[in-house]
VOGU-3710 file (C-alpha; in Angstrom, 3 decimals, decimal comma):
1> mketiknqvy> -6,923/-15,257/-16,024  -7,502/-12,052/-14,065  -4,596/-10,321/-12,339  -5,075/-8,135/-9,282  -2,680/-6,592/-6,804  -2,748/-7,741/-3,192  -0,908/-5,646/-0,627  0,235/-5,636/2,984  -0,168/-1,887/3,630  -2,875/-2,300/6,290
11> elrtksnitq> -0,898/-4,967/8,148  2,335/-2,964/8,066  0,603/0,256/9,080  -1,267/-1,237/12,036  1,788/-3,217/13,179  3,716/0,074/13,198  0,904/1,876/15,095  0,607/4,506/12,376  -2,721/6,128/11,526  -3,989/6,358/7,960
21> ealaealgvt> -3,711/10,123/8,304  -0,049/10,009/9,409  0,884/7,601/6,616  -0,927/9,736/4,045  0,885/12,853/5,249  4,277/11,113/5,167  3,635/9,956/1,582  2,087/13,204/0,335  -1,307/11,682/-0,490  -4,808/11,891/0,998
31> rqtiiaiekg> -6,183/9,587/3,668  -8,724/8,442/1,065  -5,835/7,179/-1,092  -4,510/5,103/1,818  -8,002/3,708/2,470  -8,401/2,763/-1,213  -4,964/1,073/-1,313  -5,658/-0,886/1,888  -9,048/-2,063/0,598  -7,495/-3,121/-2,704
41> nytpsvilal> -9,639/-0,656/-4,657  -6,642/1,302/-5,924  -3,279/0,189/-7,271  -0,691/2,865/-6,513  1,638/4,286/-9,133  5,190/2,971/-9,225  6,363/6,179/-7,536  3,860/5,813/-4,697  4,632/2,083/-4,324  8,343/2,944/-4,018
51> kiakffkksi> 7,554/5,606/-1,404  5,462/3,105/0,587  8,263/0,514/0,427  10,843/3,079/1,541  8,586/4,283/4,370  8,227/0,757/5,779  11,851/-0,186/4,907  10,652/-3,179/2,878  11,014/-4,262/-0,722  8,110/-3,600/-3,050
61> edifqikyek> 7,674/-7,380/-3,398  7,250/-7,682/0,382  4,329/-5,253/0,227  2,698/-5,838/-3,162  1,975/-9,192/-4,824  0,188/-10,145/-8,027  -2,836/-12,335/-7,367  -4,128/-14,521/-10,189  -7,824/-15,382/-10,396  -9,649/-17,564/-12,892
//
């Protein structure tokens, strides 16, 4: 069984009317990193995941979920 990480970063960011650039700056990463996370092409480090959760005032589990595929 394959495990991947699904996330709600795009939904939270757009709901908050924050640009990818502004989120990247607030987190100390590049806009490309935000794009990759939103597309599911990049799983952030624990530190970055914690920063994202803190930024949106959510738990990590509210933002990131493990998805199981056969």
